[in-house]
C-alpha positions in Angstrom: -82.8 -76.0 113.0 -80.9 -78.1 110.4 -82.6 -78.7 107.1 -86.1 -77.3 107.9 -85.6 -73.9 106.1 -84.4 -75.8 103.0 -87.4 -78.1 103.2 -89.8 -75.2 103.5 -88.3 -73.6 100.4 -88.7 -76.8 98.4 -92.2 -77.3 99.6 -93.0 -73.8 98.4 -92.2 -75.0 94.9 -94.6 -77.9 95.0 -97.7 -75.7 93.9 -95.7 -74.5 91.0 -95.1 -78.0 89.7 -98.7 -78.9 90.2 -100.0 -75.8 88.5 -97.6 -76.3 85.6 -99.2 -79.7 84.8 -102.7 -78.3 84.4 -102.3 -76.8 81.0 -100.8 -79.8 79.3 -103.1 -82.2 81.1 -106.4 -80.5 80.1 -105.2 -80.0 76.5 -104.6 -83.7 75.9 -108.2 -84.9 75.3 -108.7 -82.2 72.6 -105.3 -83.0 71.0 -106.4 -86.6 70.4 -110.2 -86.2 70.0 -112.5 -83.8 68.2 -116.1 -82.8 68.7 -118.3 -84.8 71.1 -115.5 -87.2 71.7 -113.3 -84.4 73.0 -116.1 -83.4 75.4 -116.4 -87.0 76.5 -112.6 -87.3 77.0 -112.6 -84.1 79.2 -115.5 -85.4 81.2 -113.8 -88.8 81.7 -110.6 -87.1 82.9 -112.6 -85.0 85.4 -114.5 -88.1 86.6 -111.3 -90.1 87.1 -109.8 -87.1 88.9 -112.7 -86.7 91.2 -112.7 -90.5 92.0 -109.0 -90.4 92.7 -109.6 -87.4 95.0 -112.0 -89.6 97.0 -110.1 -92.9 96.9 -106.6 -91.5 97.5 -107.2 -90.5 101.2 -109.0 -93.8 101.8 -106.1 -95.8 100.5 -103.6 -93.8 102.5 -105.7 -94.1 105.6 -106.1 -97.9 105.1 -102.4 -98.5 104.6 -101.6 -96.3 107.6 -104.0 -98.4 109.7 -102.4 -101.6 108.5 -98.7 -100.6 108.6 -98.7 -97.8 111.2 -96.9 -95.5 108.7 -97.9 -93.2 105.9 -94.9 -94.4 103.8 -96.6 -97.3 102.0 -99.7 -95.3 101.1 -97.7 -92.4 99.8 -95.4 -94.7 97.8 -98.4 -96.4 96.3 -99.9 -93.0 95.2 -96.5 -91.9 94.0 -96.1 -95.1 91.9 -99.5 -94.6 90.3 -98.6 -91.0 89.5 -95.3 -92.1 88.0 -97.1 -94.8 85.9 -99.6 -92.3 84.6 -96.7 -90.0 83.7 -94.9 -92.8 81.8 -98.1 -93.6 79.9 -98.6 -90.0 79.0 -95.0 -89.7 77.9 -95.4 -92.6 75.4 -98.7 -91.4 74.1 -98.6 -90.5 70.4 -101.1 -88.8 68.2 -102.3 -90.7 65.1 -102.7 -88.0 62.4 -104.7 -90.2 60.1 -107.2 -91.1 62.8 -107.5 -87.5 64.0 -108.0 -86.0 60.5 -110.7 -88.6 59.7 -113.0 -87.0 62.3 -112.4 -83.4 61.4 -115.1 -81.4 59.6 -114.6 -80.9 55.9 -113.8 -77.2 56.4 -111.0 -77.9 58.8 -109.2 -80.3 56.4 
């Protein structure tokens, strides 16, 4: 039996981590953009996510066919996810830029 019960327990926590990221992720466009730009930012994030949902399995399948292992494809996707996390971590809001686009009543 070995480590499999522990692996199952840790795999059960994966959806919690994925679900915990939804709130902060979808609030980011409206934190940096207002009005129509926020709607465009949300649409762009959804478009990129849908494209990644299509291209991710293609990349993993291609690398599996080339290398005979899923390791390289999953490492590539993990690296892209890590890079996106680093970019989001260093993202800063520019208050002067954000307030310039607010309606007069909100200032």
